[in-house]
Every structure is written in C-alpha cells, then in structure tokens.
VMD Tcl script that draws the C-alpha trace (Angstrom):
set ca {
  {98.01 95.11 95.88}
  {97.17 92.15 93.61}
  {93.83 90.48 94.32}
  {93.31 87.28 96.62}
  {89.56 87.31 95.42}
  {88.69 84.38 93.21}
  {85.39 85.86 92.41}
  {87.91 88.67 90.52}
  {88.80 85.44 88.22}
  {87.48 84.52 84.79}
  {84.23 82.44 85.53}
  {85.68 79.41 84.09}
  {88.79 79.83 85.97}
  {86.69 80.65 89.11}
  {84.80 77.45 88.82}
  {87.89 75.25 88.48}
  {89.41 77.03 91.32}
  {86.54 76.02 93.20}
  {86.62 72.60 92.52}
  {90.73 72.49 93.13}
  {89.71 73.76 96.71}
  {87.16 71.21 97.11}
  {89.67 68.59 95.99}
  {92.27 69.88 98.40}
  {89.55 69.90 101.18}
  {88.72 66.23 100.41}
  {92.08 65.26 101.00}
  {92.53 67.40 104.19}
  {94.78 69.63 102.62}
  {94.72 73.47 103.82}
  {95.23 75.78 100.84}
  {95.43 79.55 100.76}
  {94.79 81.45 97.30}
  {97.10 84.26 97.82}
  {97.15 85.78 94.42}
  {94.14 85.71 91.73}
  {94.00 89.27 89.17}
  {96.78 91.43 89.00}
  {97.03 94.64 87.35}
  {99.29 95.69 84.57}
  {101.02 97.93 86.81}
  {101.73 95.15 89.31}
  {103.36 93.32 87.09}
  {105.65 95.67 86.04}
  {106.78 96.21 89.50}
  {107.00 92.77 89.95}
  {108.87 92.18 86.43}
  {111.61 94.89 87.74}
  {112.25 92.78 90.67}
  {116.24 91.60 90.17}
  {116.54 93.62 86.89}
  {116.07 97.20 87.77}
  {115.40 97.06 91.36}
  {117.03 95.17 93.89}
  {116.00 91.01 94.44}
  {116.18 88.19 92.75}
  {114.14 87.76 89.85}
  {110.30 86.42 90.45}
  {108.88 86.57 87.06}
  {109.76 86.41 83.82}
  {106.16 87.97 82.20}
  {106.04 91.24 81.24}
  {103.21 93.69 81.73}
  {100.22 91.54 80.09}
  {102.26 88.15 79.27}
  {101.00 87.27 82.59}
  {97.64 85.21 82.70}
  {96.86 86.95 86.11}
  {96.86 89.84 84.11}
  {93.31 88.56 82.29}
  {92.03 86.88 85.29}
  {93.22 83.49 84.37}
  {95.82 82.53 86.83}
  {96.19 82.04 90.26}
  {98.75 81.52 93.22}
  {98.25 79.50 95.99}
  {100.39 77.67 99.19}
  {99.42 74.66 101.13}
  {99.27 75.65 104.98}
  {100.25 72.99 107.81}
  {99.07 74.37 111.08}
  {97.80 77.29 109.43}
  {101.19 78.58 108.45}
  {102.39 78.64 104.68}
  {104.86 76.09 103.32}
  {106.74 77.32 100.71}
  {109.60 74.33 100.69}
  {109.30 73.42 96.95}
  {110.94 69.84 97.93}
  {107.80 69.14 100.22}
  {105.70 66.09 98.68}
  {102.40 68.45 99.20}
  {103.60 70.50 96.35}
  {103.28 67.67 93.72}
  {100.04 66.66 95.12}
  {98.69 70.08 94.71}
  {99.99 69.90 91.31}
  {98.01 66.84 90.57}
  {94.92 67.89 91.95}
  {94.65 70.95 89.95}
  {95.91 69.41 86.76}
  {92.39 66.82 87.65}
  {90.41 69.83 87.39}
  {91.68 70.91 84.31}
  {94.42 73.36 85.33}
  {98.06 74.12 84.19}
  {100.35 73.81 86.80}
  {103.84 75.93 86.65}
  {105.43 73.35 88.57}
  {105.44 71.30 85.66}
  {107.50 74.02 83.24}
  {110.76 72.89 81.75}
  {111.98 76.67 83.06}
  {111.03 78.86 85.71}
  {109.11 76.32 87.59}
  {106.55 78.08 89.60}
  {104.95 75.80 92.28}
  {102.12 78.12 93.43}
  {100.86 79.03 89.99}
  {97.84 77.40 88.08}
  {96.06 78.80 85.14}
  {93.85 77.81 82.17}
  {95.25 79.27 79.25}
  {91.73 79.98 77.25}
  {93.72 82.26 75.02}
  {97.07 82.29 73.51}
  {98.34 85.45 75.25}
  {99.67 87.10 72.32}
  {95.87 87.26 71.36}
  {94.88 88.79 74.53}
  {97.64 91.13 74.71}
  {96.84 92.24 70.83}
  {93.14 92.82 71.47}
  {92.07 89.81 69.58}
  {89.73 88.34 71.77}
  {85.85 88.04 71.95}
  {85.11 87.68 76.01}
  {82.74 89.81 77.68}
  {84.96 89.08 81.16}
  {88.00 90.20 79.15}
  {88.46 93.70 79.11}
  {90.28 95.16 76.66}
}
mol new
graphics top color blue
foreach p $ca { graphics top sphere $p radius 0.5 }
foreach p [lrange $ca 0 end-1] q [lrange $ca 1 end] { graphics top cylinder $p $q radius 0.2 }
display resetview
C-alpha cells in the first residue's frame, strides 16, 4: 500500500507539503493527503488498471515514471464535514490548486492532458534522470 506519511516525501517536498497544509488551514480548508511515496511495484499495479486488468485508466505513468516513485509528489483531497469531496467541478479544487502553486508546487489540475486534480509535485529533477539513475541526491535511492 502506498504511503500517506509526509515524512516519506523528499525533504524539500515535505516542507512544501507542510506549507500547503498550513495555507489550507488558514483558509479553513480541511485536506487529507492520501498518497505520498509509491513503490514501483505499486505503480505497476496502477498502470495495469484499464490496460491488462479491469477498470478505467488511472495513470499514464509506468513504474519509475511517476514522481510518487521518488518521494517528489503527493495526492490529496479536500474534506467537507470529514468526507472526501471528489467532484472536480467543485471550486474547492481550484482553490487547492492555487494554494499548492503559491508554495511552489506543480498542480496536475493545470495539465492539458490527463488532468489530475489531487496531484501535486515538485519536479526537482527530470524524470528521465531519475529513471536513468543520473541524480546525486542522498534522499533518492537508486
């Protein structure tokens, strides 16, 4: 099971996640971070959905090609009365996106293809450099 702990994020992403949560709290928005680090095996399972296993495609990222696999991304959902609010048409998502961007995160709700409203990332390194093990970062275990 993928991690929910912000402590499993790269230290730079963890700092931004904490800033994001603080800004959300200042705005009275309750947020649940439900996915931080995800192993490559877990990524493979997600990638298979809608391709080789039943269901609707949930990711275009193969194992290693998700910033989750490197502790550089997290997924969250706003809570209303303690319950997750998944409706992407709700203006709460735009507010979360703006708050995430204000602390220096990239918000996948802005992506042109495959918008992913819960997803925030900090692309410290090109994904190809991570996959090809060309990153010198003590947090990133190659």
